[in-house]
Backbone bond lengths (Angstrom), bond angles and torsions (degrees), N, CA, C in turn:
res aa  C-N    CA-C-N  psi(-1)  N-CA   C-N-CA  omega(-1)  CA-C   N-CA-C  phi
1 M - - - 1.446 - - 1.528 109.29 -
2 I 1.303 116.75 127.27 1.454 122.19 179.73 1.529 108.49 -96.99
3 I 1.336 115.24 130.55 1.463 120.41 179.78 1.530 108.01 -98.82
4 D 1.310 115.89 127.72 1.457 121.16 176.38 1.528 108.66 -71.91
5 E 1.333 116.58 126.97 1.473 120.94 -177.21 1.520 112.64 -59.69
6 Q 1.321 117.41 -26.85 1.464 120.31 -177.48 1.517 112.48 -63.13
7 I 1.322 117.04 -24.26 1.470 119.70 179.55 1.527 110.18 -59.86
8 F 1.319 116.88 -34.64 1.471 120.17 178.89 1.521 111.23 -66.98
9 G 1.307 117.26 -35.83 1.462 121.24 176.21 1.519 111.71 -65.15
10 Y 1.333 116.17 -43.29 1.465 119.30 178.37 1.527 111.59 -66.91
11 I 1.323 117.00 -38.20 1.470 120.23 177.74 1.527 109.88 -64.82
12 A 1.333 116.86 -45.02 1.472 120.53 179.01 1.523 110.81 -61.77
13 G 1.321 116.64 -42.52 1.466 120.48 178.16 1.514 112.32 -64.02
14 A 1.325 116.27 -41.88 1.469 120.43 178.92 1.522 110.71 -64.06
15 L 1.317 117.10 -43.12 1.465 119.97 179.32 1.525 111.75 -66.04
16 T 1.323 117.25 -37.63 1.464 120.57 176.88 1.523 110.17 -64.17
17 M 1.324 116.53 -41.33 1.461 120.23 178.35 1.524 110.37 -65.05
18 I 1.326 116.09 -47.02 1.465 120.51 179.89 1.521 109.98 -59.49
19 N 1.312 116.79 -34.65 1.458 121.83 179.01 1.529 111.91 -64.53
20 N 1.321 118.20 -33.27 1.466 121.57 -175.66 1.521 114.37 -95.84
21 V 1.306 118.38 -19.57 1.468 121.05 -178.47 1.530 112.13 -61.80
22 P 1.338 119.63 -47.47 1.473 118.21 179.89 1.530 113.51 -58.49
23 Q 1.332 116.66 -37.45 1.469 119.44 179.04 1.517 110.76 -66.45
24 A 1.326 117.36 -42.04 1.462 120.93 178.68 1.523 110.79 -63.14
25 I 1.319 116.97 -42.68 1.473 121.01 178.51 1.522 110.26 -63.49
26 K 1.331 116.64 -43.95 1.469 120.11 179.97 1.528 111.14 -62.40
27 V 1.320 117.28 -41.38 1.470 121.03 179.12 1.529 109.45 -63.86
28 L 1.320 117.24 -43.09 1.467 120.21 179.88 1.527 111.52 -65.44
29 R 1.309 117.22 -38.32 1.479 120.79 -178.53 1.514 112.70 -74.25
30 T 1.336 116.44 -46.36 1.469 120.16 -173.10 1.523 113.03 -94.49
31 R 1.318 116.36 -21.74 1.465 123.53 -174.70 1.528 112.45 62.16
32 N 1.321 116.56 13.59 1.457 122.08 -179.53 1.530 109.30 -94.65
33 T 1.320 115.82 120.36 1.459 120.60 178.07 1.523 112.27 -121.86
34 R 1.328 117.09 10.15 1.468 120.05 -177.84 1.523 113.14 -55.29
35 P 1.340 118.96 -45.85 1.472 117.99 -177.17 1.534 114.16 -75.97
36 I 1.306 117.37 -0.81 1.461 120.74 -175.89 1.526 110.16 -93.87
37 S 1.317 115.85 134.39 1.459 121.60 -179.42 1.525 110.34 -84.48
38 L 1.332 115.97 121.10 1.459 121.78 176.52 1.532 110.10 -61.95
39 T 1.309 116.74 -42.56 1.462 121.65 -179.91 1.525 110.95 -61.83
40 S 1.308 116.68 -45.79 1.463 121.44 -177.93 1.526 111.63 -61.26
41 Y 1.326 116.92 -47.59 1.460 119.58 -178.51 1.528 112.18 -73.79
42 S 1.315 117.39 -28.78 1.474 120.06 174.34 1.526 109.92 -65.78
43 L 1.317 116.27 -44.77 1.465 120.21 177.62 1.532 111.26 -64.43
44 C 1.300 116.11 -35.51 1.458 120.70 178.26 1.526 110.86 -61.73
45 I 1.330 116.57 -43.66 1.469 120.94 177.64 1.530 110.04 -61.65
46 V 1.329 117.12 -44.86 1.459 121.05 178.99 1.530 110.11 -60.16
47 C 1.320 116.82 -44.33 1.465 120.76 179.28 1.526 111.46 -61.24
48 I 1.317 116.77 -44.44 1.462 120.08 179.90 1.526 110.64 -62.83
49 I 1.313 116.80 -42.66 1.471 120.02 178.79 1.535 110.18 -62.69
50 L 1.328 117.16 -42.29 1.459 120.24 177.83 1.529 111.53 -64.59
51 W 1.336 117.22 -39.46 1.468 120.60 176.07 1.524 110.37 -63.02
52 L 1.326 116.86 -39.03 1.469 119.55 178.19 1.524 111.38 -64.73
53 I 1.312 117.20 -43.75 1.468 120.63 177.67 1.529 109.51 -59.78
54 Y 1.309 115.70 -45.67 1.462 121.40 178.82 1.531 110.71 -61.91
55 G 1.326 116.35 -46.28 1.464 120.99 179.95 1.519 112.28 -61.65
56 F 1.331 117.00 -43.95 1.466 120.05 177.94 1.529 110.52 -65.12
57 G 1.326 116.62 -37.75 1.462 120.28 178.10 1.520 112.51 -62.11
58 L 1.326 115.18 -38.28 1.463 119.94 178.73 1.528 112.47 -84.57
59 G 1.332 115.27 -18.60 1.459 118.98 -173.16 1.523 111.04 71.86
60 D 1.327 116.22 29.02 1.468 122.23 -176.29 1.530 109.84 -92.77
61 M 1.317 115.57 106.39 1.465 120.75 -176.34 1.523 112.87 -65.73
62 V 1.321 118.21 -29.46 1.468 120.25 178.51 1.523 109.43 -61.58
63 I 1.308 116.94 -49.33 1.468 121.32 -179.42 1.523 110.25 -64.97
64 I 1.310 116.89 -43.70 1.462 121.20 -177.75 1.518 111.62 -64.31
65 V 1.320 117.01 -52.23 1.470 121.14 -175.59 1.517 111.49 -64.30
66 T 1.329 117.15 -47.66 1.463 118.57 -176.77 1.519 111.78 -63.03
67 N 1.319 117.44 -39.64 1.467 119.39 -179.38 1.521 112.52 -74.87
68 L 1.333 117.30 -32.83 1.471 119.21 175.24 1.527 111.15 -66.82
69 V 1.315 117.47 -32.19 1.466 120.79 178.89 1.532 110.98 -74.71
70 I 1.312 116.81 -37.39 1.465 121.32 -178.03 1.530 111.79 -74.21
71 L 1.306 116.91 -36.22 1.472 122.31 -173.25 1.530 114.67 -51.30
72 P 1.325 120.89 -47.53 1.475 119.09 -178.22 1.530 113.94 -61.23
73 F 1.316 117.45 -35.56 1.465 120.04 -179.45 1.525 111.03 -67.83
74 I 1.324 116.49 -41.47 1.464 120.74 177.70 1.525 110.07 -66.95
75 M 1.338 116.32 -39.02 1.470 120.33 -179.85 1.524 111.44 -65.10
76 I 1.323 117.74 -38.86 1.472 121.02 177.36 1.521 109.74 -57.10
77 I 1.317 115.41 -48.72 1.462 120.42 -177.80 1.527 110.23 -64.25
78 L 1.313 116.79 -47.63 1.466 120.65 -177.70 1.524 111.91 -64.59
79 F 1.320 118.01 -46.04 1.463 120.41 -179.40 1.523 111.80 -64.78
80 K 1.310 117.60 -37.14 1.469 120.16 177.39 1.531 110.03 -66.97
81 K 1.321 116.71 -39.10 1.463 120.73 177.37 1.531 110.24 -61.14
82 I 1.326 116.78 -47.31 1.470 121.21 179.51 1.524 110.37 -63.59
83 Y 1.325 117.95 -42.03 1.469 122.73 178.31 1.538 109.60 -59.44
84 N 1.318 116.79 -47.37 1.464 120.57 -179.73 1.527 111.58 -63.50
85 L 1.313 116.75 -38.54 1.464 119.73 178.46 1.525 110.65 -64.42
86 K 1.323 117.49 -42.62 1.460 121.38 -179.52 1.521 111.51 -67.41
87 K 1.313 117.14 -33.30 1.481 121.49 -179.85 1.529 111.35 -82.97
88 G 1.313 117.25 -6.64 1.463 120.96 -178.85 1.512 112.99 75.76
89 I 1.310 116.61 16.48 1.467 121.25 -179.98 1.522 110.68 -80.93
90 D 1.303 115.85 -29.43 1.472 121.19 -173.54 1.504 110.89 -95.03
């Protein structure tokens, strides 16, 4: 049986998404972003955007799909963090 290498990309993307979903849900429920690093999530967004550029350049759907799915969850966390900082809540 031959295993398509792309399955590993989809598994990695799914695990990365699963890793970030609980944090996004917790931020939405509690509105607490104090323990979250603005720098870390900002860099995460930059990395995802760079992965998307790379994926589109290669035409690699694994890279494109996994990063497009992960991006909204990271953005929720980052935007809430920035909102809290501007409101003086954080």
